[in-house]
Backbone as CSV, one residue per row, in Angstrom:
resi,resn,N_x,N_y,N_z,CA_x,CA_y,CA_z,C_x,C_y,C_z
1,MET,-12.500,-4.095,-17.972,-12.986,-4.478,-16.669,-12.807,-5.982,-16.425
2,ILE,-12.963,-6.776,-17.470,-12.819,-8.229,-17.329,-11.401,-8.618,-16.898
3,PRO,-10.333,-8.017,-17.491,-8.988,-8.380,-17.022,-8.757,-8.041,-15.549
4,VAL,-9.275,-6.913,-15.097,-9.105,-6.532,-13.688,-9.850,-7.516,-12.792
5,LEU,-11.058,-7.891,-13.191,-11.825,-8.873,-12.425,-11.092,-10.215,-12.378
6,GLY,-10.529,-10.640,-13.508,-9.761,-11.883,-13.545,-8.546,-11.828,-12.644
7,LEU,-7.872,-10.672,-12.606,-6.715,-10.507,-11.732,-7.121,-10.615,-10.267
8,VAL,-8.207,-9.956,-9.904,-8.679,-9.999,-8.519,-9.077,-11.424,-8.135
9,VAL,-9.809,-12.110,-9.013,-10.218,-13.490,-8.733,-8.987,-14.382,-8.577
10,GLY,-7.993,-14.193,-9.435,-6.770,-14.991,-9.347,-6.004,-14.751,-8.064
11,ILE,-5.915,-13.506,-7.636,-5.214,-13.189,-6.389,-5.952,-13.795,-5.198
12,VAL,-7.266,-13.635,-5.176,-8.055,-14.187,-4.074,-7.943,-15.713,-4.048
13,ALA,-8.031,-16.353,-5.207,-7.914,-17.813,-5.270,-6.539,-18.265,-4.769
14,GLY,-5.488,-17.539,-5.136,-4.146,-17.882,-4.667,-3.993,-17.734,-3.169
15,LEU,-4.620,-16.705,-2.619,-4.545,-16.508,-1.169,-5.344,-17.555,-0.407
16,ILE,-6.453,-17.998,-0.981,-7.287,-18.993,-0.307,-6.640,-20.374,-0.361
17,TRP,-6.222,-20.800,-1.554,-5.718,-22.172,-1.715,-4.224,-22.314,-1.488
18,GLU,-3.476,-21.229,-1.466,-2.033,-21.239,-1.244,-1.345,-22.366,-2.025
19,PRO,-1.347,-22.268,-3.351,-0.751,-23.347,-4.142,0.761,-23.423,-3.941
20,SER,1.287,-24.630,-4.074,2.737,-24.814,-3.971,3.289,-25.136,-5.360
21,VAL,4.510,-24.747,-5.567,5.174,-24.981,-6.846,5.996,-26.247,-6.726
22,PRO,5.834,-27.196,-7.663,6.656,-28.405,-7.629,8.146,-28.055,-7.740
23,THR,8.970,-28.834,-7.110,10.409,-28.566,-7.083,11.015,-28.493,-8.478
24,TRP,10.579,-29.353,-9.385,11.152,-29.373,-10.730,10.783,-28.119,-11.519
25,LEU,9.756,-27.401,-11.096,9.296,-26.218,-11.811,9.892,-24.924,-11.257
26,GLU,10.488,-24.987,-10.086,10.992,-23.793,-9.408,11.987,-22.972,-10.227
27,PRO,12.925,-23.568,-10.972,13.857,-22.722,-11.730,13.193,-21.961,-12.878
28,TYR,12.050,-22.438,-13.327,11.408,-21.858,-14.506,10.356,-20.811,-14.163
29,LEU,9.813,-20.842,-12.970,8.731,-19.941,-12.608,9.143,-18.470,-12.639
30,PRO,10.266,-18.071,-12.044,10.630,-16.649,-12.105,10.849,-16.164,-13.539
31,ILE,11.438,-17.010,-14.365,11.671,-16.640,-15.761,10.346,-16.508,-16.491
32,ALA,9.418,-17.407,-16.222,8.101,-17.340,-16.859,7.367,-16.070,-16.448
33,VAL,7.493,-15.682,-15.193,6.838,-14.463,-14.724,7.438,-13.234,-15.407
34,ILE,8.753,-13.183,-15.526,9.399,-12.047,-16.187,9.011,-12.002,-17.665
35,ALA,8.966,-13.154,-18.320,8.559,-13.200,-19.721,7.110,-12.749,-19.888
36,ALA,6.260,-13.164,-18.958,4.853,-12.741,-19.012,4.733,-11.236,-18.786
37,LEU,5.501,-10.691,-17.846,5.478,-9.248,-17.612,5.930,-8.482,-18.846
38,ASP,6.916,-9.009,-19.546,7.368,-8.373,-20.790,6.215,-8.287,-21.784
39,ALA,5.470,-9.370,-21.929,4.332,-9.369,-22.858,3.245,-8.404,-22.394
40,VAL,2.993,-8.346,-21.100,1.954,-7.454,-20.577,2.322,-5.994,-20.819
41,PHE,3.548,-5.613,-20.502,3.950,-4.230,-20.732,3.984,-3.900,-22.222
42,GLY,4.367,-4.864,-23.045,4.293,-4.660,-24.495,2.862,-4.459,-24.957
43,GLY,1.929,-5.212,-24.369,0.517,-5.051,-24.704,-0.032,-3.703,-24.281
44,VAL,0.362,-3.242,-23.094,-0.076,-1.924,-22.629,0.467,-0.844,-23.552
45,ARG,1.728,-0.976,-23.929,2.330,0.007,-24.843,1.593,0.013,-26.178
46,ALA,1.308,-1.169,-26.708,0.597,-1.252,-27.989,-0.808,-0.658,-27.870
47,ALA,-1.468,-0.882,-26.749,-2.808,-0.325,-26.552,-2.762,1.195,-26.524
48,LEU,-1.771,1.748,-25.845,-1.646,3.206,-25.792,-1.307,3.806,-27.153
49,GLU,-0.580,3.052,-27.972,-0.226,3.517,-29.315,-1.324,3.239,-30.329
50,GLY,-2.373,2.539,-29.883,-3.504,2.255,-30.761,-3.271,1.132,-31.755
51,ILE,-2.307,0.272,-31.481,-2.003,-0.830,-32.408,-2.155,-2.195,-31.745
52,PHE,-2.887,-2.256,-30.631,-3.039,-3.512,-29.898,-3.863,-4.504,-30.706
53,ASN,-3.395,-5.746,-30.727,-4.102,-6.840,-31.377,-4.107,-8.000,-30.388
54,ASP,-5.293,-8.492,-30.059,-5.384,-9.531,-29.032,-4.685,-10.818,-29.431
55,ARG,-4.739,-11.172,-30.693,-4.042,-12.390,-31.143,-2.537,-12.261,-30.983
56,ILE,-2.012,-11.123,-31.368,-0.577,-10.893,-31.228,-0.186,-10.925,-29.757
57,PHE,-1.027,-10.352,-28.891,-0.729,-10.364,-27.460,-0.670,-11.779,-26.918
58,VAL,-1.657,-12.599,-27.247,-1.702,-13.974,-26.732,-0.509,-14.774,-27.244
59,VAL,-0.201,-14.644,-28.528,0.942,-15.360,-29.094,2.235,-14.874,-28.465
60,SER,2.370,-13.575,-28.269,3.563,-13.014,-27.641,3.700,-13.510,-26.207
61,PHE,2.597,-13.499,-25.475,2.599,-13.949,-24.083,3.063,-15.395,-23.987
62,LEU,2.432,-16.266,-24.757,2.762,-17.693,-24.693,4.158,-17.976,-25.223
63,SER,4.513,-17.362,-26.341,5.834,-17.649,-26.919,6.956,-17.119,-26.027
64,ASN,6.773,-15.952,-25.402,7.798,-15.443,-24.486,8.038,-16.426,-23.341
65,VAL,6.958,-16.918,-22.761,7.089,-17.846,-21.628,7.745,-19.146,-22.074
66,VAL,7.304,-19.696,-23.195,7.844,-20.979,-23.660,9.313,-20.851,-24.060
67,VAL,9.652,-19.811,-24.819,11.045,-19.648,-25.263,11.961,-19.395,-24.067
68,ALA,11.545,-18.560,-23.135,12.375,-18.301,-21.949,12.579,-19.579,-21.146
69,ALA,11.519,-20.362,-20.960,11.644,-21.622,-20.218,12.547,-22.602,-20.960
70,LEU,12.434,-22.662,-22.272,13.303,-23.553,-23.055,14.770,-23.155,-22.947
71,ILE,15.040,-21.867,-22.972,16.428,-21.409,-22.841,16.990,-21.814,-21.482
72,VAL,16.203,-21.621,-20.429,16.661,-22.015,-19.090,16.819,-23.533,-19.005
73,PHE,15.886,-24.281,-19.585,15.980,-25.741,-19.595,17.254,-26.199,-20.300
74,LEU,17.527,-25.641,-21.477,18.748,-26.006,-22.202,19.992,-25.643,-21.407
75,GLY,19.955,-24.486,-20.759,21.084,-24.092,-19.913,21.306,-25.066,-18.780
76,ASN,20.228,-25.531,-18.162,20.354,-26.516,-17.087,20.907,-27.829,-17.611
77,GLN,20.478,-28.242,-18.790,20.975,-29.488,-19.382,22.451,-29.383,-19.748
78,LEU,22.891,-28.194,-20.148,24.291,-27.991,-20.517,25.183,-27.653,-19.332
79,GLY,24.579,-27.434,-18.170,25.355,-27.099,-16.986,25.673,-25.625,-16.849
80,VAL,25.022,-24.793,-17.639,25.247,-23.346,-17.569,23.918,-22.626,-17.334
81,GLY,23.064,-23.253,-16.538,21.719,-22.725,-16.316,21.702,-21.333,-15.734
82,SER,22.583,-21.062,-14.768,22.551,-19.744,-14.125,22.978,-18.646,-15.097
83,GLN,23.932,-18.941,-15.977,24.367,-17.935,-16.940,23.265,-17.623,-17.951
84,LEU,22.592,-18.658,-18.450,21.516,-18.408,-19.403,20.309,-17.775,-18.725
85,THR,20.061,-18.137,-17.492,18.978,-17.496,-16.745,19.259,-16.012,-16.596
86,THR,20.490,-15.668,-16.267,20.871,-14.263,-16.145,20.702,-13.546,-17.478
87,GLY,21.092,-14.197,-18.554,20.928,-13.597,-19.878,19.471,-13.326,-20.217
88,VAL,18.605,-14.284,-19.914,17.173,-14.112,-20.182,16.620,-12.968,-19.346
89,VAL,17.005,-12.903,-18.076,16.511,-11.841,-17.193,16.984,-10.471,-17.689
90,VAL,18.231,-10.376,-18.129,18.757,-9.102,-18.625,18.011,-8.658,-19.880
91,VAL,17.861,-9.560,-20.837,17.192,-9.201,-22.089,15.738,-8.805,-21.847
92,LEU,15.013,-9.626,-21.096,13.608,-9.307,-20.835,13.476,-8.077,-19.948
93,GLY,14.396,-7.908,-19.020,14.386,-6.705,-18.182,14.575,-5.450,-19.010
94,LEU,15.492,-5.488,-19.970,15.686,-4.341,-20.855,14.427,-4.040,-21.662
95,ARG,13.776,-5.088,-22.139,12.531,-4.892,-22.892,11.437,-4.309,-22.010
96,ILE,11.347,-4.790,-20.779,10.339,-4.266,-19.851,10.586,-2.778,-19.588
97,PHE,11.830,-2.414,-19.293,12.133,-1.009,-19.027,11.923,-0.140,-20.267
98,SER,12.209,-0.674,-21.427,11.960,0.062,-22.664,10.467,0.313,-22.855
99,ASN,9.660,-0.710,-22.618,8.209,-0.539,-22.736,7.668,0.422,-21.681
100,VAL,8.173,0.328,-20.454,7.725,1.233,-19.395,8.100,2.677,-19.737
101,ALA,9.278,2.875,-20.299,9.681,4.225,-20.707,8.759,4.759,-21.801
102,ALA,8.397,3.911,-22.755,7.483,4.338,-23.812,6.103,4.654,-23.241
103,ILE,5.646,3.857,-22.284,4.353,4.105,-21.637,4.404,5.437,-20.889
104,ARG,5.492,5.661,-20.172,5.647,6.918,-19.432,5.648,8.113,-20.370
105,ARG,6.380,8.015,-21.479,6.409,9.110,-22.454,5.017,9.355,-23.026
106,HIS,4.292,8.292,-23.290,2.954,8.440,-23.857,1.997,9.090,-22.856
107,LEU,2.048,8.653,-21.600,1.118,9.157,-20.599,1.490,10.538,-20.075
108,LEU,2.778,10.769,-19.865,3.217,12.014,-19.243,3.865,12.992,-20.219
109,GLY,4.123,12.528,-21.419,4.769,13.398,-22.399,6.207,13.722,-22.029
110,ALA,6.814,12.894,-21.186,8.190,13.161,-20.772,9.059,11.948,-21.000
């Protein structure tokens, strides 16, 4: 119940204050969101399988976001930012779909 309450409070706070993203952070935000979603779906899958560990979830969440942002940052510094961004999105997207498929199999048996 606490995570749902936190999500609702965060959405309401975002709608009230309408935060803006600094220009220098714009290339990293979508990648950070995708990396965070990967960790969330991995956590849901682990919870359904009965192997969820909160420490592992937090470390996975933070490390996914940091590593994805670092890869995009290095790509931007090397002049190949869009290619590395695409690579990160593909890899994390595959992981997200894999976790969603496992969640679906667990919940629906299909």
